[in-house]
C-alpha positions in Angstrom: 4.0 -88.9 28.7 6.1 -88.1 25.9 9.7 -89.7 26.3 12.2 -87.9 28.1 15.1 -86.9 26.1 18.4 -84.9 26.2 16.6 -82.0 24.7 13.4 -82.2 27.3 13.1 -78.8 29.4 12.6 -79.0 33.0 9.7 -77.5 34.9 8.5 -78.4 38.5 7.3 -77.5 41.9 9.2 -76.9 45.0 7.7 -77.6 48.5 8.7 -79.2 51.8 7.0 -81.7 51.9 6.0 -82.4 48.2 4.6 -85.7 48.1 1.1 -84.6 48.3 1.3 -82.0 45.4 -1.1 -83.0 42.5 0.5 -80.4 40.1 2.8 -83.0 38.4 -0.5 -85.0 37.4 -2.3 -82.1 35.7 0.7 -80.4 34.2 2.0 -83.5 32.6 -1.3 -84.4 31.2 -1.4 -80.9 29.6 2.3 -81.3 28.4 1.4 -84.9 26.8 -1.7 -83.2 25.2 0.2 -80.5 23.4 3.1 -82.7 22.7 5.8 -80.3 23.8 9.1 -81.4 24.8 8.8 -80.6 28.7 8.5 -82.3 31.8 7.1 -81.3 35.2 8.7 -82.6 38.4 8.3 -82.1 42.2 11.1 -81.2 44.1 11.4 -81.6 47.9 13.4 -78.5 49.1 14.0 -78.2 52.6 13.8 -74.5 53.7 17.7 -74.5 54.6 18.3 -75.4 50.9 16.2 -73.0 49.2 18.9 -70.6 47.9 21.2 -73.6 47.0 18.4 -75.2 45.0 17.7 -72.1 43.1 21.4 -71.7 42.1 21.2 -75.2 41.0 18.0 -74.8 39.1 19.8 -71.9 37.1 22.8 -74.2 36.5 20.7 -76.8 34.9 18.6 -74.8 33.1 15.3 -75.4 34.6 12.6 -73.1 32.8 10.3 -72.5 35.6 8.6 -74.0 38.7 5.6 -73.5 40.9 6.2 -72.7 44.8 4.2 -74.2 47.6 4.4 -74.4 51.3 6.8 -73.2 53.0 8.4 -71.2 50.3 5.9 -68.7 48.7 7.1 -65.9 51.0 10.7 -67.2 51.8 11.6 -67.0 48.1 11.0 -63.3 47.7 14.5 -62.2 48.5 16.0 -64.6 46.0 14.0 -63.1 43.0 15.2 -60.4 40.5 11.8 -59.3 39.6 8.2 -59.6 41.3 5.0 -58.6 39.6 3.0 -55.9 41.1 0.4 -58.4 42.0 2.6 -60.8 43.7 4.0 -57.8 45.8 0.3 -57.0 46.8 -0.2 -60.5 47.9 3.1 -60.8 49.4 3.8 -64.3 48.2 4.8 -65.9 44.9 3.7 -69.2 43.5 5.1 -69.2 40.0 8.6 -68.6 38.7 10.3 -68.3 35.6 14.0 -67.9 34.5 15.3 -64.7 32.8 18.7 -63.5 31.8 18.7 -61.4 35.1 17.8 -64.6 37.4 14.3 -65.5 38.5 11.2 -63.6 38.2 8.0 -64.3 40.1 4.3 -63.9 40.1 1.2 -65.1 42.0 -1.3 -67.3 39.8 -3.4 -68.3 42.8 -5.4 -65.1 42.3 -6.4 -65.8 38.9 -6.9 -69.3 40.0 -9.4 -68.0 42.4 -11.2 -65.6 40.3 -11.7 -67.9 37.3 -14.4 -70.2 38.7 -16.3 -67.2 40.1 -16.6 -65.3 36.9 -19.4 -67.7 35.9 -21.7 -66.3 38.7 -22.2 -62.7 38.2 -21.7 -60.0 35.5 -20.5 -57.6 38.2 -19.3 -58.1 41.7 -19.3 -54.4 42.8 -22.2 -54.5 44.9 -21.3 -57.9 46.6 -20.2 -58.6 50.1 -17.2 -61.2 50.7 -16.2 -62.9 53.8 -12.9 -64.5 54.1 -12.3 -67.1 56.8 -8.4 -67.1 57.9 -5.6 -64.7 57.5 -2.8 -66.9 56.0 -1.0 -66.6 52.7 -4.3 -68.2 50.9 -6.4 -65.5 52.4 -4.1 -62.9 51.0 -4.5 -64.4 47.4 -8.5 -64.3 47.9 -8.4 -60.7 49.0 -6.4 -59.8 46.0 -8.9 -61.9 43.9 -11.8 -60.0 45.5 -10.4 -56.7 44.6 -9.8 -58.0 41.1 -13.5 -58.8 40.7 -14.4 -55.3 42.0 -15.8 -56.5 45.3 -15.5 -53.3 47.7 -16.8 -54.8 50.9 -14.3 -57.4 52.3 -14.5 -59.0 55.8 -11.7 -61.2 57.2 -12.5 -63.3 60.2 -10.0 -64.8 62.5 -9.5 -65.9 66.0 -6.3 -64.0 66.8 -6.8 -60.1 67.3 -3.0 -59.4 66.9 -2.9 -61.4 63.6 -6.1 -59.8 62.5 -4.6 -56.4 63.1 -1.4 -57.2 61.3 -3.2 -58.5 58.3 -5.6 -55.5 57.9 -2.3 -53.1 58.5 -0.4 -55.0 55.7 -3.0 -53.8 53.1 -3.0 -50.1 53.9 0.4 -49.7 52.0 -0.4 -52.4 49.4 -0.6 -51.4 45.7 -4.2 -52.5 45.7 -5.1 -50.1 48.3 -7.7 -52.3 49.6 -9.7 -51.4 52.6 -10.1 -54.7 54.5 -12.4 -54.9 57.4 -11.4 -57.4 60.1 -13.9 -59.1 62.6 -13.1 -61.6 65.6 -14.5 -65.1 65.0 -17.4 -64.4 67.5 -18.9 -61.9 65.2 -19.0 -64.1 62.2 -22.7 -64.9 63.0 -23.4 -61.1 62.9 -21.9 -60.3 59.4 -22.7 -63.8 57.6 -26.1 -62.9 56.5 -24.6 -59.9 54.3 -22.3 -62.2 52.6 -22.7 -63.1 48.8 -19.5 -65.0 49.1 -18.2 -67.0 51.9 -14.5 -68.4 51.3 -12.8 -70.9 53.7 -8.9 -70.4 53.6 -8.4 -72.5 56.9 -7.3 -75.8 56.6 -10.2 -77.1 58.9 -12.1 -79.9 57.3 -9.1 -81.2 55.1 -8.5 -85.0 54.9 -8.0 -86.6 57.3 -10.3 -84.5 59.5 -13.2 -84.6 57.0 -16.0 -84.4 59.9 -15.0 -80.9 60.7 -16.0 -77.4 59.5 -14.7 -74.0 60.4 -18.2 -72.9 60.7 -20.6 -74.4 63.3 -24.0 -75.4 62.0 -25.8 -72.8 64.1 -23.8 -70.1 62.4 -24.2 -71.4 58.9 -27.9 -71.0 59.4 -27.3 -67.4 59.0 -26.0 -67.8 55.3 -28.1 -66.0 52.9 -30.0 -68.3 50.4 -28.1 -68.3 47.2 -24.7 -67.0 48.5 -21.5 -68.7 47.3 -19.8 -71.0 49.6 -16.3 -71.5 48.5 -13.8 -73.9 50.1 -10.1 -74.0 48.8 -9.7 -77.7 50.3 -10.3 -80.1 47.5 -9.4 -83.3 49.5 -12.2 -84.3 50.3 -13.9 -82.7 47.1 -17.3 -81.9 49.4 -16.2 -80.9 53.1 -18.4 -80.6 55.8 -18.4 -76.8 55.4 -19.9 -77.4 51.9 -22.4 -79.9 53.0 -23.6 -77.6 55.8 -23.9 -74.6 53.1 -25.5 -76.8 50.5 -28.1 -77.9 53.1 -29.0 -74.2 53.7 -29.3 -73.2 50.2 -26.1 -71.9 49.2 -24.3 -72.5 46.0 -21.0 -74.4 46.7 -17.5 -74.5 45.2 -14.4 -76.5 46.1 -10.8 -75.7 45.5 -10.2 -78.2 42.5 -11.0 -75.5 39.9 -8.7 -73.0 41.8 -6.0 -75.6 41.5 -6.5 -76.3 38.1 -6.7 -72.7 36.9 -3.6 -71.5 38.8 -1.5 -74.3 37.4 -3.1 -73.5 33.9 -2.0 -69.8 34.3 1.5 -71.0 35.2 1.9 -73.4 32.2 0.8 -70.8 29.7 3.1 -68.4 31.0 6.0 -70.9 30.8 5.1 -72.3 27.2 3.7 -69.0 25.8 0.9 -70.8 24.3 -2.7 -71.8 25.1 -3.0 -74.9 27.4 -5.9 -77.4 27.8 -7.7 -76.7 30.9 -10.2 -79.3 30.6 -7.5 -82.0 30.0 -6.0 -80.6 33.2 -9.3 -80.8 35.3 -10.1 -84.4 34.0 -6.7 -85.7 34.7 -6.9 -84.7 38.5 -10.6 -85.8 38.7 -9.7 -89.3 37.4 -6.6 -89.4 39.8 -8.8 -88.4 42.8 -11.4 -91.0 41.8 -8.7 -93.7 41.4 
């Protein structure tokens, strides 16, 4: 890292807890490579202190910050401007300072899309299945729409939450028609999927032997389909192991983490950023 001086500008990430965040690793690696006078810090902000923290950030001249759990939706009322994309997702993960206060967007969407752009020239005739209906699933739905996917299934266990998730997209600026299915129907629709995305935490460290999809159901996945797990610790989850054994292409959440962070840093610095340096820094950190 470059030395921190009186002129050094502040960037960061807010969450609660925040100790697990890998964003400082990759963002400071990119900042050092570029030689710009910035530093990226993690801030543990309890939900009850969110408004106070935002006022304090303005007072000390914080240039921008990322937002993680549990603030991605809670921060919305405190922003003076929200991009259409973030409004569609219903969550913000990247914020920057303006003369009117804070503005926000969602770079999780571009983070999700970027690794997939290498697979097909067009996604228009593809079918996507998304496991889960939380905030991550919302960004994935928006990403699928951006890719041009016209048939999107969301699978979940709670019928009321599924119905609410589906209804929330009817008035969205994206005007996407999301289809929902109970978990028991996954084996019926899975053979149609070109893209299967796990947005649930099932299989995340320390529960590394678990998968949201049982082996007998994963048997239904199409040869050559893409299984995408947003989890990146471990880098190969049981979900991905099962899909790989059945001839699917597999993708973990590390590229998404890197790409969403790169998009945020590029927005703050207003210049291209070294994505490969960011990826390598995370890879080295996770292997150490």
